[in-house]
MARBAMAR-203831 format. One line per field, with one value per residue (C-alpha): residue number from 1; residue in three letters; x, z, y. Coordinates in Angstrom, 2 decimals, m for minus. Each point is the difference from the previous one (the first is absolute). Last residue first. Example, Ala and Ser with C-alpha at 12.3 -4.5 7.8 and 13.67 -1.06 7.14 Angstrom:
REM MARBAMAR-203831
seq = 2; 1 .
type = SER; ALA .
c1 = 13.67; m1.37 .
c3 = 7.14; 0.66 .
c2 = m1.06; m3.44 .
END
This chain:
REM MARBAMAR-203831
seq = 228; 227; 226; 225; 224; 223; 222; 221; 220; 219; 218; 217; 216; 215; 214; 213; 212; 211; 210; 209; 208; 207; 206; 205; 204; 203; 202; 201; 200; 199; 198; 197; 196; 195; 194; 193; 192; 191; 190; 189; 188; 187; 186; 185; 184; 183; 182; 181; 180; 179; 178; 177; 176; 175; 174; 173; 172; 171; 170; 169; 168; 167; 166; 165; 164; 163; 162; 161; 160; 159; 158; 157; 156; 155; 154; 153; 152; 151; 150; 149; 148; 147; 146; 145; 144; 143; 142; 141; 140; 139; 138; 137; 136; 135; 134; 133; 132; 131; 130; 129; 128; 127; 126; 125; 124; 123; 122; 121; 120; 119; 118; 117; 116; 115; 114; 113; 112; 111; 110; 109; 108; 107; 106; 105; 104; 103; 102; 101; 100; 99; 98; 97; 96; 95; 94; 93; 92; 91; 90; 89; 88; 87; 86; 85; 84; 83; 82; 81; 80; 79; 78; 77; 76; 75; 74; 73; 72; 71; 70; 69; 68; 67; 66; 65; 64; 63; 62; 61; 60; 59; 58; 57; 56; 55; 54; 53; 52; 51; 50; 49; 48; 47; 46; 45; 44; 43; 42; 41; 40; 39; 38; 37; 36; 35; 34; 33; 32; 31; 30; 29; 28; 27; 26; 25; 24; 23; 22; 21; 20; 19; 18; 17; 16; 15; 14; 13; 12; 11; 10; 9; 8; 7; 6; 5; 4; 3; 2; 1 .
type = LYS; ILE; ASN; SER; ASP; LYS; MET; GLY; TYR; GLU; LYS; TRP; LYS; ALA; VAL; VAL; GLY; GLN; TYR; GLU; ASN; GLY; LYS; LYS; ARG; VAL; PHE; PRO; LEU; ILE; GLY; PHE; ARG; PHE; ILE; ILE; PHE; HIS; ARG; ILE; ILE; GLN; PHE; LEU; TYR; LYS; LYS; ARG; ASN; HIS; ILE; ASP; LYS; TYR; PHE; LYS; HIS; ALA; ALA; ASN; ASN; VAL; ALA; ASN; ASN; THR; GLN; HIS; ASN; SER; LEU; PRO; ASN; SER; SER; PHE; PRO; ILE; LYS; ILE; VAL; LEU; SER; ASN; SER; ILE; THR; ALA; GLY; SER; TYR; CYS; LEU; LEU; LYS; ASN; LEU; ILE; GLY; ALA; THR; ASP; ARG; GLY; GLY; TYR; ASN; GLU; TYR; THR; SER; VAL; SER; ILE; ALA; TYR; LYS; GLY; PHE; LEU; LEU; GLN; GLU; ILE; VAL; PHE; HIS; GLY; ARG; ASP; ILE; ILE; VAL; LYS; MET; GLN; GLY; SER; VAL; ASN; GLY; ALA; TYR; THR; PRO; SER; GLY; ILE; ILE; ILE; GLY; ASP; ALA; THR; GLU; ILE; ASP; LYS; SER; LEU; LYS; GLU; ILE; ASP; ASP; ASN; PHE; ILE; CYS; LYS; GLY; ASN; LYS; TYR; CYS; LYS; CYS; CYS; GLY; VAL; CYS; TYR; LYS; LEU; ASN; LEU; ASP; ALA; VAL; ASN; TYR; PHE; GLN; ILE; GLU; VAL; ASN; PRO; TYR; THR; GLU; LEU; LYS; GLN; TYR; MET; LYS; HIS; LEU; ILE; LEU; ALA; THR; ALA; GLY; ASN; LYS; ARG; HIS; SER; GLY; ASN; ILE; ILE; ILE; ILE; LYS; MET .
c1 = 34.34; m1.70; m3.79; m2.56; 0.40; m4.05; m1.85; m2.88; m0.29; 0.88; 3.33; 0.99; m0.42; 1.97; 2.99; m0.10; 0.75; 2.95; 1.98; 2.70; 0.00; 1.16; 0.97; 0.54; m3.32; m1.50; 1.83; m0.61; m3.90; 0.00; 1.12; 0.17; m3.04; m1.97; 0.66; m0.29; m3.13; m1.24; 0.24; m1.61; m3.06; m0.16; 0.00; m2.47; m2.72; m2.48; m3.39; m0.83; m3.63; m0.86; 2.89; 0.27; m4.01; 0.54; 2.71; m1.70; m2.78; 2.17; 1.95; m2.91; m1.32; 3.20; 0.02; m3.60; 0.76; 2.91; m2.12; m2.82; 2.66; m1.70; 1.52; 3.85; m1.44; 2.40; 2.33; 3.32; m1.26; m0.37; 2.06; m0.78; 2.41; m2.58; 1.53; m2.16; m0.19; 3.83; 0.94; 1.57; 3.48; 1.79; 2.10; m2.93; m1.74; 3.30; 0.68; m3.61; m0.11; 3.34; m1.02; m3.11; 1.80; 2.48; m3.39; m0.85; 2.84; m1.39; m1.90; m3.50; 0.73; m2.25; 1.49; m2.42; 1.40; m2.55; 1.04; m1.08; 1.91; 1.58; 2.80; m0.18; 2.13; 3.09; 1.94; 3.08; m2.20; m2.58; 0.93; m1.79; 2.90; 1.07; m2.82; m2.06; 2.80; 0.03; m3.91; 0.73; 2.28; m2.48; 0.88; 2.56; 0.57; 0.23; m3.14; m2.67; m2.70; m0.48; m2.34; m0.28; m2.37; 0.31; m1.92; m0.49; 0.88; 1.13; 3.75; m1.24; m1.38; 3.40; 2.00; m2.27; 0.59; 3.87; m0.64; m1.92; 3.30; 1.43; 3.45; 2.92; m1.99; m0.87; 0.62; 2.97; 2.89; m0.95; m2.13; 3.75; 1.36; 1.46; m0.92; m1.63; m3.46; m1.77; m2.66; m3.65; m2.70; m3.08; m2.75; 1.35; 1.03; m4.15; m0.90; m3.35; m0.66; m2.68; m2.29; m1.66; m2.16; m2.98; 1.19; m0.96; 2.76; 2.21; m1.14; 0.00; 3.72; 0.79; m1.36; 1.54; 3.15; m0.22; m1.23; 3.26; 2.47; m1.89; m0.11; m2.39; 2.28; 3.19; 3.22; 0.35; 0.54; m3.70; 0.36; m2.90; m0.48; m2.59; m0.94; m2.65 .
c3 = 16.92; 2.14; m1.49; 1.64; m2.65; 0.06; 3.25; 0.00; 3.69; m0.04; m1.85; 1.89; 2.96; m1.74; m0.48; 4.07; 0.53; m2.38; 1.93; 0.96; m3.51; m1.51; 2.41; m2.58; m1.87; 3.26; 0.22; m3.69; 0.10; 3.43; m0.80; m3.76; m0.97; 3.11; 1.04; m3.06; m0.95; 3.31; m0.77; m3.12; 0.91; 2.67; m2.30; m2.25; 2.29; m1.32; 1.41; m0.06; 0.13; 2.89; 2.00; m0.45; 0.28; 3.74; 1.03; m0.97; 2.13; 2.60; m0.02; m0.14; 2.98; 2.36; m1.43; 1.31; 3.24; 0.52; m0.97; 2.26; 2.78; 2.54; m2.63; 1.74; 3.05; 2.97; 2.09; m0.93; m1.87; m3.64; m3.23; m2.90; m3.31; m2.28; m3.22; m2.82; m3.28; m0.18; m2.37; 1.38; m1.19; 2.74; m0.08; 0.02; 2.94; 2.15; m1.22; 0.87; 3.61; 0.59; m1.03; 1.82; 3.27; m0.93; m0.61; 3.76; 1.43; 2.34; 3.27; m0.39; m2.44; m2.66; m2.81; m2.96; m3.47; m2.58; m2.55; m3.23; m1.42; m3.19; 1.60; 3.51; 0.82; m1.87; 1.33; 0.23; 1.90; 1.75; 1.54; 3.31; 2.57; 0.07; m0.30; 2.30; 2.45; m0.61; 0.61; 2.94; 1.61; m0.99; m3.01; 0.20; 1.11; 3.56; 0.30; m2.79; 0.08; m2.96; m3.01; m2.69; m2.92; m2.28; m3.63; m2.23; 2.24; m1.03; 0.96; 3.29; 1.58; m0.69; 1.89; 2.71; 0.65; m0.17; 2.45; 2.36; 0.44; m1.97; 0.80; m2.66; m2.17; m3.92; m3.52; 0.77; m1.48; 1.21; 2.79; 1.31; 0.35; 3.22; 1.82; 3.07; m0.64; 3.09; 1.24; 0.20; 1.19; m0.65; 1.95; 0.73; m3.68; m0.65; m3.30; m1.77; m3.38; m1.80; m3.46; m2.01; m2.50; 0.34; 1.67; 3.77; 1.46; m1.21; 2.19; 3.26; m0.89; m0.85; 3.49; 1.79; m1.33; 1.35; 3.33; 0.32; m1.09; 3.03; 2.60; 0.54; m1.15; 2.03; m1.47; m2.85; m3.52; m1.19; m3.05; m2.56; m2.93; m2.31; m2.59; m2.97 .
c2 = m26.98; 3.00; m0.48; 2.04; 2.99; m0.28; m0.70; m2.37; m0.14; m3.81; 0.85; 2.85; m2.81; m2.03; 2.12; 0.86; m3.47; m0.16; 2.52; m1.84; m1.42; 3.22; 2.86; 2.40; m0.54; 0.90; 3.77; 0.14; m0.49; 2.39; 2.77; 1.32; m2.06; m0.15; 3.79; 1.04; m1.66; 0.66; 3.95; m0.17; m1.69; 2.17; 3.01; m1.62; m0.39; m3.19; m0.66; m3.54; 1.06; m2.49; 1.08; 3.34; 0.15; m1.95; 2.19; 3.10; m1.01; m0.88; 3.35; 2.08; m2.09; 1.30; 3.58; 0.28; m1.53; 2.43; 3.14; m0.91; m0.29; m2.50; m2.78; 0.85; m1.25; 0.70; m1.57; 2.34; 2.74; m0.51; 0.79; m1.93; m0.54; m1.71; m1.52; m1.09; m2.28; m1.12; m2.72; m2.84; m1.02; m0.69; 2.91; 2.52; m1.91; m0.31; 4.07; 0.38; m1.08; 2.04; 2.88; m0.20; m0.69; 3.27; 1.71; m0.50; 1.05; 2.25; 0.78; m2.49; m2.15; m2.28; m2.26; m1.34; m1.14; m0.75; m2.99; m1.46; m3.46; m0.73; m0.78; m0.12; m2.85; 1.33; m2.86; 2.81; 2.15; m1.64; m3.49; 0.79; 0.01; 2.78; 2.13; m2.27; 0.99; 3.29; m0.09; m1.41; 2.46; 2.92; 1.94; 3.30; 3.82; m1.89; m1.85; 0.97; m2.53; m2.01; m0.91; m2.04; m0.70; m2.68; m0.73; m2.35; m2.96; m3.64; 0.74; 2.11; m3.37; m1.93; 2.93; m0.23; m3.43; 0.35; 2.72; m2.28; m2.17; m2.61; 1.31; m1.27; 2.55; m1.22; 0.62; m2.15; 1.89; 3.83; m1.65; m1.12; 3.55; m0.65; 3.42; m1.49; 1.68; 0.45; m2.53; 1.48; m2.42; 2.10; 1.29; 3.33; 0.98; 0.06; m1.53; 0.61; m2.34; 1.48; m1.72; 2.71; m1.49; 2.90; 3.27; 1.09; m2.13; 2.28; 2.97; m1.85; m1.51; 3.61; 0.90; m2.94; 1.50; 3.61; m1.87; m1.96; 2.76; 2.26; m2.74; m2.64; m3.11; 1.18; m1.71; 2.61; m1.83; m0.21; m2.16; 0.03; m2.78; 0.62; m2.70; 1.23 .
END
């Protein structure tokens, strides 16, 4: 079982990071689990320039750390993605990963399980969670859990017993969901509608300009991947 954890905060020891590291510690207690932890602060992130070359060629024109991260996610069984809340939104670094990560159109998370984590102090935490959950849902993931945690700035969220238990329980459920390949009927139906009536006809309309996308769908074993 391979799991990717992404800390979308520039702060390596902030509230978001502490929660994600707690999940790491919980998950590593299970057998045969490989975990890769990424801090956005360590990544070389170039902005998306909107050229759409990735849809045709299957890769970005920039060969940087986001391309490497995307390749690692391809072979993962699950992903945990966390971000602090800045102005009712994800962090700037997380937005770059969303823009560049081959998630939605290419269906990078098809067949994978996911957890979203959003932290906030004043407001907007649920807005951040909504952005992360849309990314996960639209990209084909099964969402095992979504944690929205309010915490004073520079405080340890795990000092709260209830929060600590919620984080541990979410990690345990995540492992069990992946291990048992748990199905969530509503999520299956929702993704089918998004893909079949939104993404698929859009890609078909683009034709050869999106041939890299179709190649990814076939690689991921998706149905309805032939746009000819």
